[in-house]
MARNUTOR-33542 format. One record per atom (N, C-alpha, C): residue number from 1; residue in one letter; chain; atom name; x, y, z. Coordinates in Angstrom, 2 decimals. Example, Ala and Ser with C-alpha at 12.3 -4.5 7.8 and 13.67 -1.06 7.14 Angstrom:
<sites>
{site 1 A A N {13.19 -5.69 7.80}}
{site 1 A A CA {12.30 -4.50 7.80}}
{site 1 A A C {13.20 -3.30 7.80}}
{site 2 S A N {12.85 -2.25 7.08}}
{site 2 S A CA {13.67 -1.06 7.14}}
{site 2 S A C {12.90 0.03 7.87}}
</sites>
This chain:
<sites>
{site 1 M A N {1.09 -115.14 -189.57}}
{site 1 M A CA {0.96 -116.10 -188.45}}
{site 1 M A C {2.08 -115.81 -187.47}}
{site 2 G A N {1.77 -116.02 -186.19}}
{site 2 G A CA {2.79 -115.83 -185.17}}
{site 2 G A C {2.98 -114.35 -184.89}}
{site 3 G A N {4.23 -114.02 -184.44}}
{site 3 G A CA {4.53 -112.61 -184.22}}
{site 3 G A C {3.86 -112.01 -182.99}}
{site 4 A A N {3.37 -110.81 -183.15}}
{site 4 A A CA {2.83 -110.04 -182.05}}
{site 4 A A C {1.61 -110.62 -181.40}}
{site 5 R A N {0.87 -111.45 -182.09}}
{site 5 R A CA {-0.33 -112.01 -181.42}}
{site 5 R A C {-0.04 -113.01 -180.29}}
{site 6 Y A N {1.20 -113.51 -180.24}}
{site 6 Y A CA {1.56 -114.46 -179.20}}
{site 6 Y A C {2.47 -113.96 -178.18}}
{site 7 D A N {2.59 -112.61 -178.00}}
{site 7 D A CA {3.47 -112.04 -177.04}}
{site 7 D A C {3.15 -112.43 -175.60}}
{site 8 D A N {1.84 -112.52 -175.29}}
{site 8 D A CA {1.43 -112.80 -173.92}}
{site 8 D A C {1.25 -114.27 -173.62}}
{site 9 V A N {1.54 -115.21 -174.51}}
{site 9 V A CA {1.30 -116.61 -174.33}}
{site 9 V A C {2.33 -117.21 -173.41}}
{site 10 E A N {3.58 -116.93 -173.59}}
{site 10 E A CA {4.64 -117.56 -172.83}}
{site 10 E A C {5.48 -116.51 -172.13}}
{site 11 D A N {6.04 -116.92 -171.01}}
{site 11 D A CA {6.98 -116.06 -170.28}}
{site 11 D A C {8.36 -116.13 -170.98}}
{site 12 S A N {9.03 -115.00 -171.04}}
{site 12 S A CA {10.40 -115.00 -171.58}}
{site 12 S A C {11.45 -115.38 -170.60}}
{site 13 Q A N {11.08 -115.46 -169.34}}
{site 13 Q A CA {12.02 -115.80 -168.25}}
{site 13 Q A C {11.65 -117.19 -167.73}}
{site 14 F A N {12.65 -118.05 -167.66}}
{site 14 F A CA {12.42 -119.39 -167.19}}
{site 14 F A C {12.66 -119.41 -165.65}}
{site 15 P A N {11.92 -120.25 -164.96}}
{site 15 P A CA {12.03 -120.34 -163.46}}
{site 15 P A C {13.25 -121.19 -163.08}}
{site 16 T A N {14.41 -120.70 -163.39}}
{site 16 T A CA {15.65 -121.48 -163.13}}
{site 16 T A C {16.56 -120.67 -162.16}}
{site 17 H A N {17.11 -121.41 -161.23}}
{site 17 H A CA {18.05 -120.78 -160.26}}
{site 17 H A C {19.34 -121.58 -160.24}}
{site 18 I A N {20.44 -120.88 -160.07}}
{site 18 I A CA {21.73 -121.56 -159.90}}
{site 18 I A C {22.19 -121.27 -158.51}}
{site 19 I A N {22.50 -122.29 -157.74}}
{site 19 I A CA {23.03 -122.20 -156.37}}
{site 19 I A C {24.38 -122.74 -156.34}}
{site 20 V A N {25.30 -121.98 -155.83}}
{site 20 V A CA {26.73 -122.41 -155.70}}
{site 20 V A C {27.20 -122.07 -154.32}}
{site 21 S A N {27.79 -123.10 -153.69}}
{site 21 S A CA {28.50 -122.87 -152.42}}
{site 21 S A C {29.99 -123.11 -152.61}}
{site 22 A A N {30.76 -122.12 -152.26}}
{site 22 A A CA {32.24 -122.23 -152.47}}
{site 22 A A C {33.00 -121.47 -151.39}}
{site 23 D A N {34.26 -121.78 -151.29}}
{site 23 D A CA {35.16 -121.12 -150.38}}
{site 23 D A C {35.75 -119.90 -151.09}}
{site 24 V A N {35.70 -118.76 -150.38}}
{site 24 V A CA {36.14 -117.53 -150.96}}
{site 24 V A C {37.63 -117.49 -151.18}}
{site 25 F A N {38.42 -118.03 -150.19}}
{site 25 F A CA {39.87 -117.93 -150.31}}
{site 25 F A C {40.50 -118.94 -151.24}}
{site 26 S A N {40.06 -120.18 -151.16}}
{site 26 S A CA {40.67 -121.23 -152.06}}
{site 26 S A C {39.92 -121.35 -153.39}}
{site 27 R A N {38.77 -120.73 -153.51}}
{site 27 R A CA {37.91 -120.83 -154.70}}
{site 27 R A C {37.48 -122.25 -155.05}}
{site 28 Y A N {37.47 -123.07 -154.01}}
{site 28 Y A CA {36.98 -124.46 -154.22}}
{site 28 Y A C {35.47 -124.45 -154.16}}
{site 29 V A N {34.89 -125.04 -155.14}}
{site 29 V A CA {33.41 -125.16 -155.24}}
{site 29 V A C {32.96 -126.39 -154.58}}
{site 30 F A N {32.15 -126.29 -153.51}}
{site 30 F A CA {31.71 -127.47 -152.81}}
{site 30 F A C {30.52 -128.11 -153.53}}
{site 31 R A N {29.64 -127.24 -154.00}}
{site 31 R A CA {28.43 -127.73 -154.67}}
{site 31 R A C {27.86 -126.67 -155.64}}
{site 32 S A N {27.36 -127.10 -156.75}}
{site 32 S A CA {26.65 -126.25 -157.65}}
{site 32 S A C {25.41 -127.02 -158.11}}
{site 33 D A N {24.31 -126.30 -158.18}}
{site 33 D A CA {23.08 -126.95 -158.49}}
{site 33 D A C {22.23 -126.05 -159.38}}
{site 34 V A N {21.65 -126.60 -160.40}}
{site 34 V A CA {20.72 -125.85 -161.27}}
{site 34 V A C {19.34 -126.40 -160.84}}
{site 35 A A N {18.47 -125.49 -160.44}}
{site 35 A A CA {17.16 -125.85 -159.98}}
{site 35 A A C {16.16 -125.33 -160.97}}
{site 36 F A N {15.32 -126.19 -161.45}}
{site 36 F A CA {14.28 -125.85 -162.40}}
{site 36 F A C {12.92 -125.71 -161.65}}
{site 37 D A N {12.96 -125.41 -160.36}}
{site 37 D A CA {11.71 -125.35 -159.61}}
{site 37 D A C {11.08 -123.98 -159.75}}
{site 38 L A N {9.75 -123.96 -159.60}}
{site 38 L A CA {9.05 -122.70 -159.64}}
{site 38 L A C {9.26 -122.01 -158.29}}
{site 39 D A N {9.25 -122.74 -157.23}}
{site 39 D A CA {9.49 -122.14 -155.91}}
{site 39 D A C {10.67 -122.86 -155.20}}
{site 40 I A N {11.65 -122.12 -154.92}}
{site 40 I A CA {12.87 -122.66 -154.26}}
{site 40 I A C {13.15 -121.95 -153.01}}
{site 41 R A N {13.48 -122.69 -152.02}}
{site 41 R A CA {13.82 -122.09 -150.73}}
{site 41 R A C {15.22 -122.50 -150.37}}
{site 42 L A N {15.96 -121.55 -149.77}}
{site 42 L A CA {17.33 -121.79 -149.38}}
{site 42 L A C {17.39 -122.83 -148.27}}
{site 43 E A N {16.39 -122.91 -147.47}}
{site 43 E A CA {16.39 -123.91 -146.36}}
{site 43 E A C {16.33 -125.35 -146.96}}
{site 44 D A N {15.61 -125.54 -148.04}}
{site 44 D A CA {15.55 -126.84 -148.67}}
{site 44 D A C {16.90 -127.26 -149.20}}
{site 45 K A N {17.61 -126.32 -149.83}}
{site 45 K A CA {18.90 -126.65 -150.39}}
{site 45 K A C {19.96 -126.89 -149.29}}
{site 46 M A N {19.82 -126.16 -148.19}}
{site 46 M A CA {20.72 -126.39 -147.08}}
{site 46 M A C {20.53 -127.76 -146.51}}
{site 47 L A N {19.31 -128.19 -146.39}}
{site 47 L A CA {18.97 -129.54 -145.89}}
{site 47 L A C {19.50 -130.62 -146.84}}
{site 48 E A N {19.33 -130.43 -148.13}}
{site 48 E A CA {19.83 -131.36 -149.18}}
{site 48 E A C {21.34 -131.46 -149.08}}
{site 49 T A N {22.00 -130.36 -148.85}}
{site 49 T A CA {23.42 -130.36 -148.74}}
{site 49 T A C {23.87 -131.22 -147.57}}
{site 50 V A N {23.25 -131.10 -146.47}}
{site 50 V A CA {23.56 -131.89 -145.26}}
{site 50 V A C {23.29 -133.36 -145.56}}
{site 51 L A N {22.20 -133.65 -146.20}}
{site 51 L A CA {21.76 -135.08 -146.39}}
{site 51 L A C {22.62 -135.80 -147.41}}
{site 52 Y A N {22.95 -135.06 -148.53}}
{site 52 Y A CA {23.57 -135.70 -149.62}}
{site 52 Y A C {25.03 -135.33 -149.90}}
{site 53 K A N {25.67 -134.70 -148.97}}
{site 53 K A CA {27.05 -134.17 -149.20}}
{site 53 K A C {28.06 -135.30 -149.41}}
{site 54 K A N {27.83 -136.44 -148.97}}
{site 54 K A CA {28.81 -137.54 -149.15}}
{site 54 K A C {28.48 -138.47 -150.34}}
{site 55 D A N {27.49 -138.15 -151.09}}
{site 55 D A CA {27.12 -139.00 -152.17}}
{site 55 D A C {28.24 -139.26 -153.18}}
{site 56 H A N {28.93 -138.19 -153.54}}
{site 56 H A CA {29.93 -138.32 -154.63}}
{site 56 H A C {31.34 -138.08 -154.15}}
{site 57 L A N {31.45 -137.37 -152.98}}
{site 57 L A CA {32.82 -137.00 -152.53}}
{site 57 L A C {33.47 -138.09 -151.67}}
{site 58 Y A N {32.67 -138.90 -151.05}}
{site 58 Y A CA {33.25 -139.85 -150.06}}
{site 58 Y A C {34.26 -140.80 -150.71}}
{site 59 E A N {34.00 -141.27 -151.89}}
{site 59 E A CA {34.92 -142.21 -152.55}}
{site 59 E A C {36.26 -141.53 -152.87}}
{site 60 M A N {36.23 -140.27 -153.23}}
{site 60 M A CA {37.45 -139.54 -153.63}}
{site 60 M A C {38.29 -139.15 -152.40}}
{site 61 V A N {37.57 -138.93 -151.30}}
{site 61 V A CA {38.33 -138.42 -150.09}}
{site 61 V A C {39.12 -139.51 -149.43}}
{site 62 T A N {38.57 -140.71 -149.34}}
{site 62 T A CA {39.25 -141.78 -148.63}}
{site 62 T A C {40.21 -142.50 -149.46}}
</sites>
């Protein structure tokens, strides 16, 4: 049971992407995100960064 008969049933690669935005000189990471989406566009992540950038940082900055 199992073994070679099920090789074509599932993909061995998961549709996961890691997106990180950081400063090169200070090595400060502004945002890191693990996306489990099948289709991911950089434009969507850029828009989310603009919309939600103050969600967690605003309390610490002021």
